[in-house]
C-alpha positions in Angstrom: -90.5 -64.1 -25.6 -93.6 -66.0 -24.4 -96.7 -65.7 -26.5 -99.5 -63.7 -24.9 -102.6 -65.7 -24.0 -105.9 -64.7 -25.6 -108.2 -63.3 -23.0 -111.3 -65.4 -22.4 -113.3 -62.5 -20.9 -114.7 -59.8 -23.2 -113.5 -56.2 -22.6 -116.1 -54.5 -20.4 -114.7 -51.0 -19.8 -117.2 -48.3 -18.5 -117.8 -44.8 -19.8 -116.4 -43.5 -16.5 -113.2 -45.4 -17.0 -112.9 -44.2 -20.6 -113.5 -40.6 -19.4 -110.7 -41.0 -16.8 -108.4 -42.4 -19.5 -109.0 -39.5 -21.9 -108.5 -37.0 -19.1 -105.2 -38.8 -18.3 -104.0 -38.8 -21.9 -104.9 -35.2 -22.4 -102.8 -34.3 -19.4 -99.7 -36.0 -20.9 -100.2 -35.4 -24.6 -97.0 -34.0 -26.1 -94.9 -34.7 -23.0 -91.7 -36.5 -23.6 -91.4 -39.8 -21.7 -95.2 -39.9 -21.0 -95.9 -43.4 -22.3 -94.9 -45.4 -19.2 -96.8 -43.2 -16.7 -99.8 -43.2 -19.0 -99.8 -46.9 -19.3 -99.2 -47.4 -15.5 -102.1 -45.1 -14.7 -104.3 -46.7 -17.4 -103.7 -50.1 -15.8 -104.7 -48.6 -12.5 -108.0 -47.4 -14.1 -108.8 -50.7 -15.8 -106.9 -53.3 -13.8 -105.1 -54.4 -16.9 -104.2 -53.2 -20.4 -106.4 -54.9 -23.0 -105.9 -54.0 -26.7 -108.9 -51.7 -26.6 -107.2 -49.5 -23.9 -103.9 -49.7 -25.8 -105.8 -48.4 -28.9 -107.3 -45.5 -27.0 -103.9 -44.5 -25.6 -102.4 -44.8 -29.1 -105.1 -42.6 -30.7 -105.0 -40.0 -27.9 -101.2 -39.7 -27.7 -100.6 -40.1 -31.5 -98.3 -43.1 -30.9 -98.3 -46.3 -32.9 -100.2 -49.1 -31.3 -97.2 -51.4 -32.0 -95.1 -49.2 -29.8 -97.6 -49.4 -26.9 -98.0 -53.2 -27.4 -94.2 -53.6 -27.4 -93.9 -51.8 -24.1 -96.8 -53.7 -22.6 -95.4 -57.0 -23.5 -91.8 -56.2 -22.6 -92.3 -55.0 -19.0 -93.7 -57.6 -16.5 -95.6 -54.9 -14.6 -98.2 -54.7 -17.4 -101.0 -57.3 -17.6 -102.8 -57.8 -20.9 -105.4 -60.0 -19.3 -107.6 -59.3 -16.3 -106.9 -60.9 -12.9 -109.5 -63.2 -11.4 -111.3 -62.5 -8.2 -109.0 -65.1 -6.7 -105.4 -64.8 -7.9 -103.6 -68.1 -7.7 -99.8 -68.2 -7.7 -97.9 -71.5 -7.7 -94.3 -71.2 -6.9 -92.0 -72.9 -9.3 -88.8 -71.7 -7.7 -86.1 -74.3 -7.0 -87.1 -75.4 -3.5 -90.7 -75.8 -4.5 -89.9 -77.3 -7.8 -87.8 -80.1 -6.4 -90.5 -80.9 -3.9 -93.2 -81.4 -6.5 -94.5 -77.9 -7.4 -94.9 -78.9 -11.1 -97.4 -81.6 -10.1 -99.3 -79.0 -8.0 -99.2 -76.5 -10.9 -100.4 -79.1 -13.4 -103.3 -80.1 -11.1 -104.4 -76.4 -10.8 -104.2 -76.1 -14.6 -106.3 -79.2 -15.1 -108.9 -78.4 -12.4 -109.5 -74.8 -13.8 -108.7 -75.3 -17.4 -106.0 -72.6 -17.3 -102.4 -71.9 -18.0 -100.2 -69.2 -16.5 -101.5 -65.8 -17.3 -105.0 -66.9 -18.0 -108.3 -66.2 -16.2 -111.4 -68.4 -16.1 -114.3 -67.3 -18.3 -116.3 -66.3 -15.3 -113.5 -64.1 -14.0 -113.3 -66.0 -10.7 -109.7 -67.5 -10.9 -106.5 -66.4 -12.6 -103.2 -68.3 -12.5 -99.6 -67.3 -12.5 -96.5 -69.5 -12.3 -94.3 -67.6 -9.9 -90.8 -67.8 -8.7 -89.6 -67.9 -5.1 -91.9 -66.1 -2.7 -89.8 -66.7 0.3 -91.6 -69.7 1.9 -89.0 -72.3 0.9 -89.5 -74.2 4.2 -93.1 -74.8 3.2 -92.3 -76.0 -0.3 -94.2 -76.6 -2.5 -96.3 -73.4 -2.0 -99.4 -71.9 -3.6 -101.0 -68.6 -2.8 -104.6 -67.6 -3.4 -104.8 -63.9 -2.9 -103.3 -63.4 0.6 -103.8 -67.1 1.7 -100.6 -69.3 1.6 -100.8 -73.0 1.3 -97.6 -75.0 1.9 -96.3 -78.6 1.9 -98.9 -79.3 -0.9 -99.6 -82.3 -3.0 -101.5 -82.3 -6.2 -104.3 -84.3 -4.5 -105.0 -81.4 -2.1 -105.8 -78.9 -4.9 -109.5 -79.8 -5.6 -110.4 -79.4 -1.9 -108.5 -76.1 -1.6 -110.2 -74.7 -4.7 -113.6 -75.6 -3.4 -113.1 -73.1 -0.5 -113.2 -70.3 -3.1 
């Protein structure tokens, strides 16, 4: 299993979010099979599941933090780090890869000082290495939020990033 990246952004949950989380856990406390829905809804509240939120869930539901962390790291639907304002995905699927996606990905990493799953310290950009997104005819492909960039070369990355 891949090692989780250390988050570069300090946890900044609000009192309102914490109140919503405690209300949620109170609703599910003692209910069999409640952990997944609690974690899904907690991620909806915070946008991700930092260790601080996992601890609150553990305390409120009387479940070991290790169990919560195990679920959070097993299922890809859970994010342990926040997503940036601009979510970058570089496709490393077969068609993109054979047309140079690794060079594109490496350039994004070097320009932003990130690896997959990380977010810039200012919270502006996050990066994911993705698999096929169905744009094979445009390979290699990168997305930034809903914008799709195709037939890329590594040299185009700095100009594209400047737009954001």
